[in-house]
N, C-alpha and C positions, 0 to 999 in steps of 0.2 A: 510503641510499635507492637502490633498484634502478630503473633507467630502463626503462620499458615499451616493447615494440615497438608499432608502430602497430596498432590493433585492426582486425581484418578486419570489413568491413561486412556481408558476406552469409554466411549459412549455406548452403553449396553442396550441392546434391543430386546424386546419381548420375544419369546420363542414363537414359532409359527403355530397357528391353531391346529389342534389335534396331534401335535408332536409332544411327547412326554419323555421323561427318563433321560435319554442322551442329551437333549437340549439343556436340561437343568444341570447335568454334570458339566456341560460345556460352559454354562453360565457361571458355575462355581470356579472353573479354571480362569475365566475372564476376570472375575472378582479378585482372585488370587494375584493375577498379573497386575491388575490395577493397584492393589495394595503395595506392590513392589515399587511403585513410583514411576512406571513407564509412562511417559507423557507425550502428548502431541506437541508439535512445534508450529511456530508462526515466524519463520526465519528471515522475512524480508517485508517490504512494504506491501500491504494488502494481502498478506498471507502467502502460503507456499506456491499457489498458482496465480497470485496477484489479481484475484477476482474481488476481494473484499467480502467474500462469502465464506463463513466458517462451516466446518463439517459437523459441528456439535448438534446433538439432539437431546431431548429430555430436559430442556431449560425451562426456567420459570415463565409463566404466561402473564404474570403481573408482579408488581413490587409494592412494598409499603411506601408511604410518602417520602421517607428518607432514602429510599433506594434499596437495592439488594443488600445482603449482609456484607459489611466491609471486613475482609480478611486481614489486610494490612495496608498501611500507608507509610511511605518513606520519602525522604528528601535527598537532593543531590543531583537531580537531572539537569538543572540549570534552566535558563531562559531559552525558549525555542519552540518550534512547531513540529519537529520530527516526531514520528510515531515510535512504536517499540518493536524491536525484533526479539523473539523469544525462541531459544533453542536449548535443549537439554535442561539443565538446572539454572539457566542464566537468562537475564534480560539486558538488552543493550539499547542505548539511545545517544543522541548528540545534543549538546546545548552549551551555552556560555554563562559565565557568572555563577557557577555552581555554589550552593550554600556550603558545600564541603570543601571548597577550594579557596585560596586566599587571594585570587585575582579575578579579573573579568574575562579571561580568555575562554576559548572554546575547548571542550573536552568530549571525547568518546568515553562513556562511562558504562560500567557493568554492575548488575545487581543480582542478588540471590533470588531465585524464582519463588522459593518457599517462604522466605521471611522479608524480602525487600531490602536486606542489608546491602549497602554498597561494597563491592568487592575490590574494584580498582577503577581508576580514571587515568586517561592518557591525553595529554594536551595535543590538540590537532592544529592550533593556530589562533590567530586573533579573532575577535568576534565580528560578526557582520552588523554594521550599524548605519546602513544607508536609509535615507528617508525618515518618515515618522517612526516613533518608537514601536508601534504595532507591526511595522514591517521588519524590525530588527531580528537578528538571531538566525540560527540554522534551521533547515527544514528537511534535510536528507535523513531518511531512516536507514540505519545500518543494515547490512546483509551478512548473515552468518553462514559459514560453510565449514563444518568440522572444527579444525584447529585455528581457523582464521575468521576474522570479522573485517568487513570492508565498509568504508563510508566516503562520501564526497563532501568536502566543505563548500560553503558558499563561494569561495574564491577559486574553486576548480581544482583543489588538491585531492587526489584520490589516495586515501591512506589505508594501508592494510596492517592489522595488528593481530597478535596472538590472542586467542580467546582465554587462554589460561591466566595470563597476567597483564595483558594490554600492551606488551612490548611491541613497538613499531617494527614491522618487517620490511616494508618498502613504501615509498611515496612517489607519486607521479603528478607532475603539474600538467593538467590537461590543456592549458592554454599555451605553455611554453613548448611542450613536446609535440602537440598535435595541432597547434594553431586554433585551439578551441575558442568558441565564442558563445556567449549567452544571448538569447533572443529577446531579453527584457532586462530590467534594472534590478531584479530581486536576487541575483546570485543563483548558483547551482543548487538544485534540490533533488536530483535523481537518486534513486537507490540502485546500486550496481546489480547486475544480473550475474549469477553463477550458473553456468550450464556446461556439464561435463568438465573439461579442463579449462574452460574459457571464463574469463572475467570480462564482461561486456558492458560498455557504457557509451554515453553520447557526449563527446566534447563539443559538438555543434560546429556550425560554419561549413564552408565549402571544402576545406582541406581534408578533414577526417571527421565526417559527420557522426559516424559510429565506429568504434574500435573494439577489437577483441584482443585480450592480453592473456598470457599464461597466468593462471590464478595463483601459482606458487611463487613466481618470480617477478611478474609485472612486465615481462618482455612481450613486445607486440607480436601477434599472430597474423592479424590482417587489419586493414583500415578500409572503410568505405566512404569515399567522398560523394557529396551530392551537390551538384551545381545549383546555385541560387539559394542554398539554405541560409536562412536568416539567423540561425543560432539555436542552441539547445533550449528546450522548453523545461517544464518541471516534471513531466511524466516519466515513467519507468518502463523499460523494455519488457514485452511479453513474448512468450514462445508460441509459435503456431506451426501446425503440421497440416497444411491444407491439401486436400485431395491426395492423400498419401498413396492411394492405389494408382493414381495417374501420374504422379511425379516421383515415383521411386522412394517414397517415404521422406521426401525433402522437408527439412526443417527450416523455417524462416523466423527472423526476429522482426516484430512489428513495434513501431515507435512513432511518436509525434514530436515534431520540433515546432519552432515558431513559423515554419513554412508549411506545415500540414503533416499528414500521415505518410509513412513509407515503410518498406519492407526490405530486408537484407538476407541473403542466403547465409545460414549459420556456419556452414563449413568453410566457405570460400570468402565470405565478405562481399560477394558480388551483389550490386544493387538489383532489386527485383521490380518494384513499382513505387509510384508516389501519387498522392492525392493532394495537390496544392490547395491552400486556402489564402484568402486575402490577409494582409497583415492586420493583426489585432494586438491589444495591449499585452496579453500573455496567454499561453496555452499550458494548461495544468493537468487535466484529468488523464489518467492512464487508460490506454485503449482496452476494449473488451473483445476477446476472441472466443468464438464458438464454432468449431469445425472450420468451414471455409469462410465464415463471416467475420468481419472486423467492424466494430462500432467505435467511433471516436467522437469526442466533443471538445469544443473550445468555448470559453466564456466571453464576456463583454458583448453579448448579443450576437455572437458568431453562429453557434448552433451545433447540432449533432448530425452525423451522417452514417449510413450503413453501406458497407462495401462487401463484395463477394470476391474471394480469390479464386482464380481459374488458371488452368494450365496455359503457360506461355510458350514461346518458341524455345528451342534447344533445351527442353526439359525444365525450364524455369517456371516462375509463377508471375502472373500479372493480375489485374483486378478489374472489376466492372462495378458501376454504381447501381445500388438498389434504390436508394434515395439520397439526394444531396443534402447539404446543410439545412436543417430546420431550426429556426431561431428558438422555438419553444423547447428545444432539447439542449440549449446552451447550459454549460456548467462551468463555474469559475474555478473553484478549487476544492469543493467538498467531495468530488468523486461520484461516480454512478455505478450501481450494482445491477447485475442481471439475475433475476430470480424467476425460474420457469421461463416464460416467453415474454416477460415484461421488464422494462428498465425502470429503476427508481433512483431519483437524485434530486438535488436542489435546483430550482429555477434560477440559473446564473448564481447569484449570491443573495437572493431575495429572502431566504428563509421560508420559502414556499415550496415544499416537496411536490414532485410530480410522479405520475406513473404513466408509462407509454408502452405501446406495443412495439416489440423489437423489430418485427418484419415490416411494419408500415410507418413507424414513427409517430403514429397518432396518439395524442395524449388522452388518456381515459379519465384521469382526475388530476387536479392541481389544487391543493388545500394548504391553508396556513395552519400550523400547529401551535403548541404552547410556548415554544421558544422564539427567540428573535435573532436576527442576523443569519449569516450564511450557515449552511448545515452540511456536515459530513454524514455519510451513510455507510454502515456496515450491516451485513445480514447474517442471520443464523436461525435455524430451527423454525422457519416460517415467519420470522419477525424481522423488522428493520430496527436498527439502533440509530436513531436520528439525533445527532449531537449538534446543537445550535451554538452559535458564537457567544451567546450570553451564558453558556454553561448548563443549559437545560438539556438533559438527555431523555429522549422519549422512546418508549417501546411501542412499536407500531406494527400492526398486522401487515405482512407482505401480501396484500390482497388487491387485485385490480378493481374490485368493486368499490372501494372507498378508502380514504385515509382515516383510520380509527386508532386512537392512542389507547393502549392498554394500561400504561403507567408512565409517570414522569418523575424525575427528581433533579435537584440542582447539585451539580458537581462542586464539592468544597473547593474554595480557593480559585474559583473561575471568574473573579471580578477584576483582576489586575490587567489582564490582556485578553484578546479574543480566544475562545476555546476552540482552536482550529485543528489540533492534533487528531489524527484518525484513531478511532477506538479499535481495540484488539479483543477478539473473543476466541479463546482456545482452551480446550481441556476443561470445559465447564466453568470457566472464569472470565470475567470482564476486566481488562487492564486499561486504565486511563492515564495518560501522561498530561498533567496540567501544570505547565511550566516546570518549576523546580520539583514538584511532587509527582509521585507515581502512586496510584491507588489500585488495589486489587479487590474485586468483588466476587462473591460466590453466586453463580447463576443456576446452580443445579437444584432440581426440585427436592 
């Protein structure tokens, strides 16, 4: 195991042209703060805003054939496809059959951010073993909030643990307590949302489609039933503040289930709007919110749609369709990112990335890259990090002109199962969970 240098906390920008003296003194202060180890966080699935887009700049524009510099590699994450949550000096993930445990059960595990050393592991339950082996194991990325970390097991157990030592604080059975129902056969995969004092998640089904709990105790604050809901999907809730000047700053939660997209008032749990879709095998991608807009996609040739949230009756929010489901925007489970005014994602799970205009849905390019199989997409500093199921990671310009690979490398240990975990970029480093291993790479120039 290679020991990491302390991560830099800030991505430093060049002083403005023509400004001297004071800017350079400020630069020195930033360098000093960075040397103190103040670091950015990626505390939940797809980052702090759940966009899949990192704030980092000043990253490498190309890599050697073996990839960027490996800072450290560690073991003990277990089998699974959960991504990584990073907060403070710690990294969290979920998996079963850990190499550091003596059984095949599922564990929430915690690692040191600087060295990769495993700090603790807490058993969350039995492993998920339905269907072929490549479908096995957990998928829910933990969510970190101060002294607590939350995760949902494939069986619908919402587990809250202390970040300090992993001690379980409370546990809620989403099926037993809320009549929760999954809309497909792959188990729960959602990452819980922490918003103010609320712990928000999606049991699914008609009884309590979405619920808000007290994040410290797990006690219910509100439930939102949705008639005709087919069950929870795999996506995670995003926060929206549509038309704040016209709706009094109203905040809504946007989510998708097996029945389609919908929105709920954050304070009251009151249902706001729904955009139903025909039943499909599974709905996975997390919605994208920009201002009043909501883009969501479903795979298995279902498609992607763009909606606009508008003021409704009695101060609420409703929606109108900008364009309906377009099959060419279907995405199975790799996720879609919005960079500028363009969407980037995999074409269903074909391993053929696409770029499309957000406002029209028109595809401007669709190209096969160096990797094979379904592709996850994370964005940072004008580039896409396209991770194919065969373990190929490609650095691609986020450019609507064309798909151009600046570099590729093969992730070590990516031959046993599909390389489906979403990549994390934070604080100038790339973190990859590859089944039992976690790898940390330096992306800074």
